[in-house]
VONULO-378054 format. One record per residue: residue in one letter; x, y, z of N, C-alpha, C in turn. Coordinates in steps of 0.2 Angstrom, whole numbers, padded with zeros to 4 digits, always signed. Layout:
AXYZXYZXYZ;...
//
This chain:
M-0106+0046-0045-0104+0044-0052-0097+0049-0054;K-0092+0047-0055-0085+0051-0056-0087+0056-0062;S-0084+0061-0065-0083+0063-0071-0078+0060-0075;F-0081+0059-0082-0075+0058-0086-0070+0061-0088;S-0063+0060-0089-0057+0064-0091-0055+0061-0095;I-0052+0063-0102-0047+0058-0106-0042+0057-0104;Q-0039+0062-0099-0031+0059-0097-0031+0055-0093;S-0037+0053-0088-0037+0047-0085-0035+0040-0089;P-0039+0038-0094-0038+0033-0099-0030+0033-0101;I-0029+0038-0104-0022+0038-0107-0017+0037-0101;V-0016+0041-0097-0013+0040-0090-0013+0031-0089;S-0018+0029-0088-0019+0022-0085-0016+0018-0090;F-0018+0019-0098-0014+0015-0102-0007+0015-0103;L-0004+0020-0102+0003+0022-0103+0007+0019-0096;T+0003+0018-0091+0005+0016-0084+0006+0008-0086;L+0000+0005-0088-0001-0002-0089+0003-0004-0093;M+0005+0000-0099+0009-0002-0105+0016-0003-0101;G+0019+0002-0098+0025+0002-0096+0026-0004-0091;F+0021-0006-0086+0021-0010-0084+0023-0018-0087;W+0019-0017-0092+0019-0023-0097+0027-0024-0100;Y+0030-0019-0102+0037-0018-0105+0041-0021-0099;V+0041-0020-0094+0044-0020-0088+0044-0028-0085;M+0038-0031-0087+0037-0038-0083+0039-0042-0089;S+0038-0040-0096+0039-0046-0101+0047-0045-0103;G+0051-0039-0102+0057-0038-0104+0058-0038-0112;F+0052-0038-0116+0053-0038-0123+0050-0032-0126;F+0053-0030-0131+0052-0023-0135+0050-0025-0142;D+0047-0030-0144+0047-0032-0152+0040-0032-0153;I+0038-0030-0160+0030-0029-0162+0026-0034-0159;T+0028-0040-0159+0024-0044-0157+0022-0045-0149;H+0027-0042-0145+0024-0043-0138+0022-0037-0136;T+0022-0031-0139+0020-0023-0140+0014-0025-0142;I+0010-0029-0147+0003-0029-0148+0000-0033-0143;M+0003-0039-0141+0000-0043-0135-0001-0038-0129;G+0003-0033-0128+0002-0029-0123-0004-0024-0122;V-0003-0022-0129-0009-0017-0131-0017-0020-0129;I-0017-0026-0132-0023-0031-0131-0024-0032-0123;S-0019-0033-0122-0020-0036-0112-0022-0030-0109;V-0020-0023-0110-0021-0018-0106-0026-0017-0109;T-0030-0016-0114-0035-0014-0116-0042-0019-0115;I-0040-0025-0115-0044-0030-0111-0046-0028-0104;V-0040-0026-0100-0040-0026-0093-0043-0019-0093;M-0042-0014-0096-0046-0006-0094-0053-0007-0096;A-0054-0012-0100-0062-0012-0102-0065-0016-0097;F-0062-0021-0094-0066-0025-0087-0066-0019-0082;N-0062-0015-0080-0062-0011-0076-0066-0003-0076;Y-0069-0003-0083-0070+0003-0083-0077+0006-0079;K-0080+0001-0078-0086+0003-0073-0083+0003-0066;L-0079-0001-0064-0075+0000-0057-0073+0007-0056;K-0068+0009-0062-0066+0015-0060-0071+0021-0061;A-0077+0020-0063-0082+0026-0063-0085+0027-0058;H-0086+0021-0053-0089+0021-0046-0085+0025-0042;S-0087+0029-0037-0086+0032-0031-0086+0026-0026;F-0081+0025-0021-0082+0022-0016-0083+0025-0010;Y-0080+0031-0009-0081+0037-0004-0083+0043-0006;D-0087+0046-0001-0091+0050-0002-0086+0056-0002;N-0081+0057+0002-0076+0063-0001-0070+0062-0005;E-0071+0055-0010-0067+0052-0014-0064+0059-0018;S-0058+0061-0018-0054+0064-0024-0048+0061-0029;D-0049+0063-0034-0043+0060-0039-0037+0058-0036;V-0036+0053-0035-0027+0051-0033-0023+0056-0036;I-0022+0055-0044-0018+0058-0048-0016+0065-0044;K-0022+0068-0042-0023+0075-0043-0018+0078-0036;D-0019+0072-0031-0016+0073-0023-0009+0070-0023;L-0007+0064-0027-0001+0062-0027+0005+0066-0028;R+0010+0065-0023+0015+0070-0025+0020+0066-0028;F+0020+0066-0036+0023+0061-0040+0030+0059-0039;L+0034+0068-0039+0042+0068-0036+0044+0063-0030;Y+0039+0062-0025+0041+0058-0019+0041+0051-0020;L+0037+0049-0026+0034+0043-0027+0042+0037-0028;P+0045+0039-0030+0053+0035-0031+0055+0034-0025;W+0055+0039-0022+0058+0039-0014+0054+0034-0011;Y+0048+0035-0010+0045+0030-0006+0046+0023-0008;F+0045+0022-0014+0046+0015-0018+0054+0012-0015;I+0058+0016-0014+0065+0013-0012+0065+0012-0005;W+0062+0017-0002+0061+0016+0007+0056+0009+0007;L+0051+0009+0004+0048+0002+0006+0051-0004+0004;F+0054-0003-0003+0060-0010-0005+0065-0011+0001;W+0065-0006+0005+0071-0007+0009+0069-0009+0015;Q+0063-0008+0018+0059-0010+0024+0057-0018+0021;I+0055-0019+0016+0055-0026+0013+0060-0032+0016;I+0066-0027+0013+0071-0033+0013+0074-0033+0021;V+0074-0027+0025+0074-0028+0032+0070-0033+0036;S+0064-0032+0034+0060-0036+0037+0061-0044+0037;G+0061-0044+0029+0063-0052+0027+0068-0056+0031;I+0073-0050+0033+0078-0054+0036+0077-0055+0042;H+0074-0050+0046+0071-0052+0054+0067-0059+0052;V+0062-0060+0048+0058-0065+0048+0061-0072+0046;A+0067-0071+0042+0072-0076+0041+0076-0079+0047;K+0076-0074+0051+0081-0075+0058+0076-0077+0065;I+0069-0075+0062+0064-0080+0067+0065-0086+0065;L+0064-0089+0059+0061-0094+0057+0067-0099+0057;L+0073-0098+0055+0080-0100+0056+0083-0102+0063;S+0080-0098+0069+0082-0099+0075+0078-0107+0078;P+0083-0110+0080+0081-0117+0084+0076-0116+0087;S+0075-0110+0092+0071-0111+0097+0063-0107+0094;L+0064-0105+0087+0059-0103+0083+0055-0096+0088;P+0057-0091+0090+0055-0086+0094+0050-0082+0091;I+0044-0083+0089+0039-0081+0087+0033-0079+0094;K+0034-0071+0093+0028-0068+0097+0023-0064+0094;S+0019-0069+0091+0014-0065+0088+0009-0061+0092;S+0007-0054+0088+0001-0051+0092-0002-0048+0086;V-0008-0045+0089-0013-0041+0085-0012-0034+0086;V-0012-0029+0083-0012-0020+0086-0017-0018+0083;R-0019-0013+0086-0024-0009+0084-0023-0002+0084;F-0024+0002+0080-0023+0010+0080-0028+0014+0074;K-0028+0019+0077-0031+0025+0071-0025+0029+0067;V-0028+0030+0062-0023+0035+0057-0027+0042+0056;N-0022+0047+0054-0026+0054+0053-0023+0055+0046;Y-0026+0054+0041-0025+0054+0033-0029+0058+0030;P-0026+0063+0026-0030+0067+0022-0036+0064+0016;N-0034+0057+0014-0039+0055+0011-0040+0046+0011;P-0043+0044+0009-0045+0036+0009-0036+0033+0005;H-0036+0035+0000-0029+0032-0004-0023+0033-0001;A-0024+0035+0005-0017+0035+0009-0019+0029+0013;K-0024+0028+0014-0026+0022+0019-0026+0016+0017;M-0026+0016+0011-0026+0009+0006-0019+0008+0005;I-0015+0014+0004-0006+0014+0000-0003+0009+0009;L-0006+0012+0016-0004+0010+0021-0005+0003+0022;G-0012+0000+0021-0013-0005+0022-0009-0009+0017;N-0008-0007+0012-0005-0012+0007+0003-0013+0008;S+0005-0008+0011+0013-0007+0012+0014-0011+0017;I+0009-0011+0023+0011-0016+0029+0010-0024+0026;T+0006-0026+0023+0005-0032+0021+0010-0033+0017;L+0012-0030+0013+0020-0031+0008+0026-0033+0012;T+0027-0029+0018+0031-0031+0022+0031-0038+0026;P+0036-0041+0024+0036-0048+0029+0036-0047+0036;G+0031-0053+0039+0030-0051+0046+0023-0048+0049;T+0020-0044+0044+0015-0041+0046+0010-0041+0041;L+0003-0041+0043-0002-0042+0039-0008-0037+0041;T-0011-0033+0037-0017-0029+0037-0023-0033+0038;V-0026-0034+0043-0033-0038+0045-0039-0035+0042;D-0039-0029+0046-0044-0026+0044-0044-0018+0043;I-0048-0014+0039-0046-0006+0039-0054-0005+0040;N-0055-0002+0045-0064+0002+0045-0061+0010+0047;D-0066+0013+0043-0064+0019+0044-0057+0020+0045;D-0054+0024+0050-0048+0028+0052-0045+0021+0057;E-0047+0015+0057-0045+0010+0062-0041+0004+0059;F-0036+0001+0061-0033-0002+0056-0033-0008+0063;I-0033-0013+0060-0031-0019+0063-0024-0023+0060;V-0019-0025+0064-0013-0027+0060-0011-0033+0064;H-0009-0040+0060-0007-0044+0065+0002-0044+0064;A+0006-0046+0067+0011-0046+0067+0016-0051+0071;I+0021-0055+0067+0024-0061+0069+0028-0058+0077;S+0031-0052+0078+0035-0050+0082+0035-0044+0084;P+0035-0042+0090+0035-0034+0091+0040-0030+0087;V+0046-0032+0084+0048-0030+0079+0046-0025+0074;S+0042-0032+0071+0038-0031+0065+0034-0026+0065;F+0029-0023+0071+0025-0018+0071+0029-0010+0074;E+0035-0011+0074+0038-0006+0078+0038+0001+0073;G+0038-0001+0067+0038+0004+0061+0031+0008+0060;I+0027+0003+0062+0020+0007+0064+0019+0011+0070;A+0021+0007+0076+0019+0010+0083+0025+0018+0083;N+0030+0018+0081+0034+0024+0081+0033+0029+0075;D+0028+0027+0072+0026+0032+0065+0027+0033+0058;K+0034+0029+0059+0039+0030+0052+0035+0028+0047;M+0032+0021+0045+0030+0020+0040+0023+0024+0038;P+0018+0025+0042+0012+0031+0042+0015+0037+0040;Q+0021+0038+0042+0023+0046+0040+0025+0046+0032;Q+0030+0039+0029+0031+0040+0023+0026+0040+0018;V+0019+0036+0021+0014+0038+0017+0011+0045+0017;L+0011+0047+0024+0009+0055+0022+0013+0058+0018;K+0018+0057+0017+0024+0061+0012+0021+0061+0005;L+0018+0055+0003+0016+0055-0004+0010+0060-0005;F+0007+0062+0000+0000+0067-0002+0001+0075+0001;T+0005+0074+0006+0006+0082+0007+0013+0083+0010;T+0016+0090+0011+0022+0092+0015+0020+0093+0021;E+0013+0095+0023+0015+0096+0031+0013+0090+0036;M+0017+0090+0039+0019+0083+0043+0015+0084+0049;H+0012+0079+0051+0008+0078+0058+0009+0071+0061;D+0008+0072+0068+0007+0064+0070+0001+0060+0067;V+0002+0055+0063-0003+0050+0059-0006+0045+0064;V-0001+0041+0067-0004+0036+0072-0006+0039+0079;S-0011+0035+0081-0015+0037+0087-0018+0031+0090;D-0020+0032+0097-0024+0026+0100-0020+0019+0099;F-0014+0019+0098-0011+0011+0098-0010+0008+0102;E-0014+0000+0102-0013-0003+0107-0012-0011+0105;V-0008-0014+0108-0007-0021+0107-0012-0025+0110;I-0017-0029+0106-0022-0033+0108-0020-0040+0110;H-0021-0043+0117-0018-0049+0119-0022-0054+0119;S-0030-0052+0117-0035-0058+0119-0040-0056+0112;K-0043-0063+0111-0048-0062+0106-0054-0058+0109;E-0056-0056+0115-0060-0052+0118-0060-0045+0117;D-0053-0043+0116-0052-0036+0117-0053-0034+0110;L-0054-0038+0104-0055-0037+0097-0062-0034+0097;
//
């Protein structure tokens, strides 16, 4: 069981309210009251989930995350989503429909489980790729074409996620392989 800190609910509340304002686009008293009620309900439903530790070595991600790098990561990820979206659109709009889907398996070396979660979600957010499974340090990812998993194979996306947690850079991806048949899974 995690220890309780007053900072965590305050940070969560302020973050969720900020998200509420961005998504609603209204700053009047009615929308603010609806936001406070919605955020309170979400926090109440998630209280037990937040108190649970999912990993033995789980640390508080707020303490590990490098907040100053976070905006740059979002900009970088947004750009990757645009570039990948254009690539997928070219494939789909091509008369020959040159889909060469494949599944790749690789291992990662990250300082905490939150980095794995962010990498898995970032891969899935990027058009043309889908994180199928994460088991310990091993990822299985489906890609619509070899270009789609290029950012994983050359360690660019995993390195960007690593920068969220540390300034000490090292190779993140190892044992990278393209799986050609169901039996190899």
